[in-house]
N, C-alpha and C positions, 0 to 999 in steps of 0.2 A: 534440159532447160527449155528447149524449143517446144516440146510437147506440153510442158506446164503452161507456157504462155498461150498456146493455142487453146488449151482447155479453159484457161481463165477467161480468155476472150469469148469463147463459146458460152460460158456461164453468164458473163455480163450481158451478152446479146440476148440470151433467153430471158433474163430479168427485165430488160428494156421492152422486149416484145410482150411479155405477160403484163407488164405495167400499163400497156396501151390498150389492152382488151377492155371492152365495156363491161362494167359490173352492174348488175341489176338487183343484187341481193347481197347483203353483208353488214359489216359493223365498222363504223368510223370512230376513232378516238381523237379528241382535240384538247388543246390546252389554251387557256385564255388568261391574259394578264391585263392589269389596268394601272395607269399612272396619271399624275396631274402636275400642272405647272404651279399649283398652289401647295405650299409646303405642308400645311395642316391637312388638307385633303389627301395629299400623297401619302402621308403617314397612316391615315385611316385605310386607304386602299391597300397599302402594303401589309397592314395587319390582317386583312382578309385572306391574304395568301393567293396562291394560284388556283384558278377554277378549272376543274376537269369536266369534260362532257363526253358522253358516249351516244352515238346515233346508230339506230338500227333501221334498215330500209329494205323494202321488198315490194316490187311493183309500184303501185300508186299509194303505198302507205309508208309512214315514217314515224319514228319515235326518238326523241332526244331526251337524255337524262343528264342533268347538270347538278353537280355537288360542290358546295362551298361550306367550310367549317363555320363561317359566321352567318351566312344568309340561309343555310339549309339546303333542302333538295327541291328541284323543280323538274317536272316531267311534262313534255308536250308530245301528244300523239295526234298525227295528222292523217286523215283519210282523204286522199285526192279525188276519189270518185264522188263523195258527198260534199267536198269542200268544207269539211268541218274539222275543228281542232279542239281536243280536250286538254286543258292545262291543269296539272296537279301541283299544288304547292304545300310543302311541309317545312315550316320554319319556326324558330323559337318564339316569334312575336305573335303570329296569327294562328298557329296550329296548322291543322290539315284542312285545306280549302281546295275547291275545284271550280272551274268555269268552262263553259262550252261556247265557242264562237266560230263564226264563219271565217275562212281564209280568203274568201273572194274579195279582192280589193274594190273599194267603192270608187265612184267617180272622183270624190274629194281626195282619196288616197293617191290615186294616179296623178291628179293635178299637182299634188304636193311633192311628187318625186320627179327628179330630172336625172336621166342616165346617159352617160357618154362612154362609148367604147374607147378604151385607151389604146395607146400604141406600144404598150409594154407587155411582156410575158414573163412568167415566173415558173420555174420547174419545181414541183413539190411531189416528193415520193415517186419520182419518175414520170409524172404527168405534166405536160406543158399546159399552163393555165393562162387564160386571156384576162387582161385587166379591164375592169369596169369602174368608172368614177360615178358615184351616186351622191346626189344632194337631195335632202328631204327634210321635212319638219316632223318632229316627234314630240308630242305634248307641248306644242308651241315653241320648241327649241330647234335651232338649225343643227342638222347632223350631216356630216360628210363621211362617206365610206369609200375605201379603195378595196375592191374585191378582185380576186383572181380565181376564175372558175374553169372547170374542165367539163367537157361533154362526155367523158368516159365513165362518169358516175351517174347512174340513172336513179336519182333520189330527189325527194322533195326537201327543200331547205326552208325552215321557218324564217331565215334571214332574208329571203327574197320573195316571199309570198305577197307582200304589200306592193311589189313592183310589177305585178302582172307578168307579161312576157318581155319586159324591157331588158332583163338580164338572162342570158342563156347559160345553161350549165350549172353545176354545183360548186359553191365556193369552198376551196380547200384552204384559203387564206384570206383574211380581211383585216383592215384597220378601220376604226371608227373614231371620229373626233366630235365631241359634243361639249356644250357648256351647261354647267349645273351650279347654281348658287354663286355665279360669278367666277367659277373656276373652270378651266379647260380640262376635260378628261379624255385620255386616249386609251382605247381598248384594242388589243390585238388578239386575234384568234387564229390558230393554225392546226390543221389536221396532221397528226404525227404518226398515225397508224391506220392502215386499211386492211381489213380482213374479208376475203371473199368466202363467206360461209353461209350455210342455211340458217334462216331465222324463223323461229316459231311464230305462228299466227297469233298466239296469245299475247305477244308483245304489243299488238295493235288493237287490243280490245278497248272500245270507246266507252265502256261502262265505268263510271266512277267507283273506285274501290270502297269497301266498307270502312267507315270511320272518317270519311271526307264529307264536309258540308259545303253546300253551294255558296259562293261568294255573293253577298248582298248586291242587288242591282244587276246581277248577271243572269 
């Protein structure tokens, strides 16, 4: 029995140590849910179901794939060296569209974002994450976010690019509160799996795939 306890403790210790190693290449899996204080809006959000996303990262490049049965597929590919992002959208209403834009925040973007480092931490998948409280305007609406980030994941996050260097680390968990059509909407996103694996450079190809047309005005 004593030997079993010692072996179990050693295994637990090895998991904790490996979880704290910095990861510069791999795959993240996240789940996102939405709810509202408005009954009608909440019913619509629940009908959409849970949104799943997969993020691939390698050096200064990142790719996020989001899938939802109602809204379709969205892929964002970011090249940190050129500060460019390719967004691919495939949904039942607009078809296959793409747009290319800069991830470099403008002066206006930075003026509309207030970031406060919180006094809380949250452990997610063995990583101790630091709280950040973010207030910003998005499409004229006030948005508040509570992020928990780790400096052990070396990846670009599309959720923090508009904040410049005001938020340190990669968010493994965040909540967002916003108002839309008079209803409050709460969004929660959490990384539920981290795989330290090699990722093909093809995942970060910034060339729009065949069959996608450029969004008008972009």
